[in-house]
C-alpha positions as CSV (number, residue, x, y, z in Angstrom):
1,M,-67.8,-15.7,-45.0
2,A,-65.1,-15.4,-42.3
3,Q,-63.8,-18.7,-40.9
4,E,-65.0,-19.6,-37.4
5,R,-62.4,-19.1,-34.7
6,L,-61.6,-22.0,-32.4
7,V,-60.1,-21.7,-28.9
8,A,-58.8,-25.0,-27.4
9,V,-58.8,-25.2,-23.6
10,S,-56.4,-27.8,-22.2
11,Y,-56.4,-27.3,-18.5
12,P,-58.9,-29.4,-16.5
13,V,-62.2,-27.5,-16.1
14,D,-65.4,-28.0,-14.2
15,G,-68.7,-26.2,-14.7
16,E,-67.5,-22.9,-13.2
17,Y,-64.4,-22.7,-15.5
18,T,-66.4,-23.8,-18.5
19,A,-68.9,-21.0,-17.8
20,I,-66.1,-18.4,-17.4
21,N,-64.7,-19.3,-20.8
22,D,-68.1,-19.4,-22.5
23,E,-69.1,-16.0,-21.0
24,V,-65.9,-14.3,-22.1
25,L,-65.2,-16.0,-25.4
26,G,-68.4,-17.7,-26.5
27,D,-69.6,-14.9,-28.8
28,V,-66.3,-14.6,-30.7
29,A,-65.1,-18.2,-30.9
30,R,-66.1,-21.9,-30.6
31,L,-64.5,-23.5,-27.6
32,S,-63.1,-27.0,-27.5
33,F,-62.3,-28.4,-24.0
34,L,-59.6,-31.1,-24.4
35,D,-59.2,-32.5,-20.9
36,G,-60.3,-36.1,-20.6
37,R,-60.9,-36.5,-24.3
38,P,-59.2,-39.2,-26.5
39,R,-55.9,-38.3,-27.9
40,A,-57.2,-38.4,-31.5
41,D,-59.9,-35.8,-30.5
42,Q,-57.3,-33.6,-28.8
43,L,-55.1,-33.6,-31.9
44,A,-58.0,-32.9,-34.2
45,A,-59.1,-29.9,-32.1
46,L,-55.5,-28.5,-31.9
47,H,-55.2,-28.9,-35.7
48,Q,-58.1,-26.5,-36.1
49,A,-57.4,-24.2,-33.1
50,D,-56.5,-20.5,-33.5
51,A,-55.6,-20.1,-29.8
52,L,-55.0,-22.3,-26.8
53,I,-55.5,-21.7,-23.1
54,G,-53.5,-24.0,-20.9
55,W,-51.7,-24.4,-17.6
56,Q,-49.1,-27.2,-17.7
57,L,-48.8,-27.9,-21.4
58,D,-46.4,-30.9,-21.1
59,R,-48.9,-32.7,-18.9
60,E,-52.1,-31.6,-20.8
61,L,-51.2,-32.1,-24.4
62,P,-50.1,-35.2,-26.4
63,G,-46.4,-35.1,-27.3
64,G,-45.6,-33.2,-30.4
65,A,-49.2,-31.9,-30.8
66,L,-48.2,-28.3,-31.2
67,A,-46.0,-29.0,-34.2
68,D,-49.1,-30.1,-36.1
69,A,-51.3,-27.1,-35.3
70,P,-51.1,-25.0,-38.4
71,R,-53.6,-22.3,-37.4
72,L,-52.4,-22.0,-33.8
73,A,-50.8,-18.6,-33.3
74,F,-51.4,-17.8,-29.6
75,I,-51.0,-19.7,-26.3
76,Q,-52.3,-18.2,-23.1
77,L,-51.1,-19.7,-19.8
78,L,-53.1,-19.7,-16.6
79,S,-49.8,-19.3,-14.7
80,A,-48.0,-16.0,-14.4
81,G,-44.5,-17.4,-14.5
82,L,-43.2,-19.0,-17.7
83,D,-40.1,-20.7,-16.4
84,G,-41.9,-24.1,-16.5
85,V,-42.7,-23.8,-20.2
86,D,-40.7,-25.9,-22.7
87,F,-40.4,-23.4,-25.5
88,T,-38.5,-26.0,-27.6
89,A,-41.8,-27.8,-28.0
90,I,-43.7,-24.7,-29.2
91,P,-43.1,-23.6,-32.8
92,P,-41.4,-20.2,-33.1
93,G,-44.4,-18.6,-34.8
94,I,-46.7,-19.0,-31.8
95,T,-47.0,-16.1,-29.4
96,V,-47.0,-17.2,-25.7
97,A,-48.4,-15.1,-22.9
98,G,-48.2,-15.4,-19.2
99,N,-51.1,-14.5,-16.9
100,V,-49.5,-11.4,-15.6
101,G,-50.9,-10.0,-12.4
102,A,-53.5,-12.7,-12.0
103,Y,-52.3,-13.6,-8.5
104,A,-50.8,-10.3,-7.6
105,D,-53.2,-9.1,-4.8
106,P,-53.0,-12.2,-2.6
107,I,-49.3,-12.5,-3.1
108,A,-48.8,-8.8,-2.1
109,E,-50.8,-9.5,1.1
110,H,-48.5,-12.4,1.8
111,V,-45.5,-10.1,1.4
112,M,-46.9,-7.7,3.9
113,A,-47.7,-10.5,6.4
114,M,-44.2,-11.9,6.2
115,T,-42.6,-8.5,6.4
116,L,-44.6,-7.4,9.4
117,S,-44.0,-10.7,11.2
118,L,-40.3,-10.2,10.9
119,C,-40.4,-6.5,11.7
120,K,-42.4,-7.2,14.9
121,H,-40.5,-10.4,15.9
122,L,-43.8,-12.3,16.1
123,Q,-42.3,-15.8,15.7
124,A,-39.6,-15.2,18.3
125,E,-41.8,-13.6,20.8
126,H,-44.5,-16.2,20.5
127,A,-41.9,-18.9,21.1
128,A,-40.5,-17.0,24.1
129,L,-44.0,-16.7,25.6
130,A,-44.6,-20.4,25.1
131,K,-41.5,-21.0,27.3
132,G,-42.7,-18.6,29.9
133,Q,-40.4,-15.8,28.9
134,F,-42.1,-12.4,28.9
135,Q,-39.5,-10.4,27.0
136,R,-41.0,-6.9,26.9
137,G,-38.7,-4.1,25.9
138,V,-37.3,-5.6,22.8
139,M,-37.7,-2.9,20.1
140,S,-39.5,-3.9,17.0
141,R,-39.2,-2.2,13.6
142,T,-41.6,0.1,11.7
143,L,-42.2,0.5,8.0
144,R,-42.7,4.2,8.4
145,G,-39.8,5.9,6.6
146,A,-38.4,2.6,5.5
147,V,-37.3,1.9,1.9
148,C,-39.2,-1.0,0.3
149,G,-37.0,-2.1,-2.7
150,I,-39.0,-4.0,-5.2
151,L,-37.0,-6.1,-7.7
152,G,-39.5,-6.6,-10.6
153,F,-42.2,-4.0,-10.9
154,G,-45.0,-5.9,-12.7
155,G,-48.3,-7.0,-11.2
156,I,-46.9,-8.4,-7.9
157,G,-44.5,-5.5,-7.4
158,Q,-47.0,-2.8,-8.0
159,A,-49.6,-4.5,-5.8
160,T,-47.0,-4.7,-3.0
161,A,-46.2,-1.0,-3.5
162,R,-49.9,-0.1,-3.1
163,L,-49.9,-1.9,0.3
164,M,-46.5,-0.6,1.5
165,R,-47.2,3.1,0.9
166,P,-50.0,3.4,3.5
167,F,-47.6,2.1,6.1
168,G,-45.3,5.1,5.3
169,A,-42.8,3.1,3.3
170,R,-40.9,4.7,0.5
171,V,-41.0,2.6,-2.7
172,H,-37.9,2.1,-4.8
173,A,-38.2,-0.3,-7.8
174,V,-36.3,-1.6,-10.8
175,N,-37.7,-3.0,-14.0
176,R,-36.4,-3.5,-17.5
177,S,-37.4,0.0,-18.8
178,G,-36.7,2.1,-15.7
179,Q,-40.1,3.7,-16.2
180,T,-43.6,3.2,-14.7
181,S,-46.8,5.1,-14.3
182,A,-47.3,3.7,-10.8
183,P,-46.4,6.0,-7.8
184,V,-42.8,5.4,-6.8
185,D,-40.1,7.4,-5.0
186,W,-37.4,6.1,-7.3
187,I,-37.2,3.7,-10.2
188,G,-34.3,2.3,-12.2
189,T,-33.4,-0.4,-14.6
190,L,-31.8,-3.8,-13.8
191,G,-28.5,-2.0,-14.3
192,D,-29.3,0.0,-11.1
193,L,-29.7,-3.1,-9.0
194,D,-26.8,-2.3,-6.7
195,Q,-28.3,1.0,-5.9
196,L,-31.6,-0.6,-5.0
197,L,-30.0,-3.2,-2.8
198,A,-28.0,-0.6,-0.9
199,A,-31.1,1.5,-0.1
200,A,-33.5,-1.2,0.7
201,D,-34.7,-1.9,4.3
202,V,-37.0,-4.5,2.8
203,L,-36.2,-6.1,-0.5
204,V,-39.2,-7.8,-2.3
205,I,-38.2,-10.2,-5.1
206,A,-41.0,-10.3,-7.6
207,I,-39.2,-10.7,-10.9
208,P,-39.7,-13.6,-13.3
209,L,-37.1,-16.4,-13.4
210,T,-35.3,-16.2,-16.7
211,T,-31.8,-16.9,-18.0
212,Q,-30.9,-13.4,-17.0
213,T,-32.3,-13.5,-13.5
214,R,-31.2,-16.9,-12.4
215,G,-28.7,-16.4,-9.5
216,M,-29.2,-12.7,-9.7
217,I,-28.9,-12.3,-5.9
218,G,-25.7,-13.9,-4.8
219,A,-23.0,-13.3,-2.1
220,R,-21.9,-10.0,-3.7
221,E,-25.4,-8.6,-3.9
222,L,-26.3,-9.6,-0.4
223,A,-23.2,-7.9,0.9
224,L,-24.4,-4.7,-0.6
225,M,-27.5,-4.8,1.6
226,K,-28.0,-3.3,5.0
227,P,-27.0,-5.6,7.8
228,D,-30.5,-5.6,9.2
229,A,-32.4,-5.7,6.0
230,I,-35.3,-8.0,5.3
231,L,-35.4,-10.1,2.0
232,V,-38.7,-11.4,0.9
233,N,-38.8,-13.9,-2.0
234,V,-42.2,-14.6,-3.6
235,A,-40.9,-15.2,-7.1
236,R,-38.7,-18.2,-7.7
237,G,-36.1,-19.8,-5.5
238,D,-33.4,-19.9,-8.1
239,I,-33.2,-16.1,-8.4
240,V,-31.3,-16.2,-5.1
241,D,-28.2,-18.3,-4.6
242,E,-29.2,-20.8,-1.9
243,Q,-25.8,-21.2,-0.3
244,A,-25.0,-17.5,-0.4
245,L,-28.3,-16.6,1.4
246,Y,-27.8,-19.3,4.1
247,Q,-24.3,-18.1,4.8
248,H,-25.4,-14.5,4.9
249,L,-28.1,-15.2,7.4
250,V,-25.7,-17.1,9.6
251,A,-23.1,-14.3,9.4
252,N,-25.6,-11.5,9.9
253,P,-28.1,-12.5,12.6
254,Q,-29.9,-9.1,12.3
255,F,-30.6,-9.8,8.6
256,C,-33.8,-11.7,7.9
257,A,-35.3,-13.6,5.0
258,A,-38.9,-14.6,4.3
259,I,-39.1,-17.3,1.6
260,D,-42.2,-18.5,-0.1
261,A,-40.5,-19.7,-3.3
262,W,-38.0,-22.5,-2.7
263,W,-35.1,-24.1,-4.6
264,H,-36.3,-27.7,-4.3
265,E,-40.0,-27.9,-4.3
266,P,-42.1,-31.1,-4.7
267,A,-42.4,-32.0,-8.3
268,N,-42.7,-35.3,-10.3
269,G,-42.6,-37.4,-7.2
270,T,-39.7,-35.6,-5.5
271,G,-40.2,-34.1,-2.0
272,F,-39.3,-30.7,-0.5
273,R,-35.8,-30.2,0.7
274,T,-33.2,-27.5,1.4
275,D,-29.5,-28.0,0.9
276,Y,-28.8,-26.0,4.0
277,P,-30.4,-26.0,7.5
278,F,-32.4,-22.9,7.1
279,F,-35.0,-23.9,9.6
280,D,-32.4,-23.9,12.4
281,L,-32.1,-20.2,11.9
282,P,-34.1,-17.7,14.0
283,N,-33.9,-15.1,11.3
284,L,-35.7,-17.2,8.6
285,L,-39.5,-17.3,8.0
286,G,-40.9,-19.7,5.5
287,S,-44.1,-20.6,3.7
288,P,-44.8,-23.5,1.2
289,H,-45.2,-21.4,-2.0
290,N,-48.8,-20.7,-1.1
291,S,-48.7,-16.9,-1.2
292,G,-51.3,-16.8,-4.0
293,D,-53.6,-19.5,-2.7
294,V,-56.8,-17.8,-1.6
295,P,-60.5,-18.6,-2.3
296,G,-61.5,-17.4,-5.8
297,V,-58.1,-16.8,-7.2
298,L,-58.2,-19.5,-9.8
299,P,-61.6,-18.5,-11.3
300,F,-60.2,-14.9,-11.4
301,A,-57.1,-16.1,-13.1
302,A,-59.2,-18.2,-15.6
303,R,-61.3,-15.1,-16.4
304,Q,-58.2,-12.9,-16.9
305,A,-56.6,-15.6,-19.2
306,A,-59.8,-15.7,-21.3
307,E,-60.0,-11.9,-21.5
308,N,-56.4,-11.8,-22.8
309,T,-57.3,-14.4,-25.4
310,R,-60.3,-12.4,-26.4
311,R,-58.0,-9.4,-26.9
312,Y,-55.8,-11.5,-29.2
313,L,-58.8,-12.6,-31.3
314,A,-59.9,-9.0,-31.6
315,G,-56.5,-7.9,-32.8
316,E,-55.8,-5.8,-29.7
317,G,-52.7,-5.7,-27.7
318,V,-52.3,-8.6,-25.3
319,H,-50.6,-8.6,-21.9
320,G,-47.7,-10.7,-20.7
321,V,-46.1,-11.8,-24.0
322,A,-43.0,-13.8,-23.5
323,S,-39.6,-13.1,-25.0
324,R,-38.3,-16.4,-26.1
325,A,-34.7,-15.1,-25.6
326,D,-35.4,-15.0,-21.9
327,Y,-35.8,-18.8,-21.9
328,T,-33.3,-19.9,-24.5
329,G,-31.4,-22.9,-23.1
330,F,-33.4,-22.5,-19.8
331,R,-34.5,-26.1,-19.3
């Protein structure tokens, strides 16, 4: 008789999330919900688990628990990005998968909102009207015929492309393989980044933060871009050099940046800060890393994570598998 499969769920769940996991996985595995249970019970469940679905593992699991989980072979994260995962605490034989594309659609909408706001000078014109200044005649920009360069053509990048194309934008993208089945006007590899930067009227940063991409956009790369380009970062702050971006915005007042992902976000009791006075600049638009926060997104992400775990249990190909080399020495 085949051994019963066990999936541990470490992220906090309520009735809705419990029902999602039961609906997707209940016929193929027994589920063990760890949140709020005594440490001994958590360790006992992990010792028997074949797979784990979690969010912030360092907060959800007892220290060293994964080292004593002999059957555990697969960890599925609710988060899409894996830069917050401590891979040194995860035994090398365990496959780790991010929740690729789970938040892509709302984030792509946010990209469009920020891009159009900058193209149409909405912030500046609102402020002028509030001062009694009716500045009609200032030309705004159109996306028709513009090149939208997308750095990282995964879930977010492809969702952004789907929204950009109806506006008449041409889509240029780079990813690791230089190949895609999605409609694009041009695609290259990361080795073609300079070409992407030079062509882009709008650059959307949607690539994961890894050892390779940290600081990928610095002073040299910004200098390759058009003087009136728009940079939109909905990935991670550290992909862009903070000082270089600030200095570029100051030196090039027609260049604009929209930032949703920041360098120093609140965490572990620390507050939000920037090391440079970005908010004194008229060519900067910011949001508090909330591009994916819309009603229903977390249940959708939970269902997608459960479905990817089901694929693992069925021996099928899973999505979003991490390459540990991307995070070696990362933390």
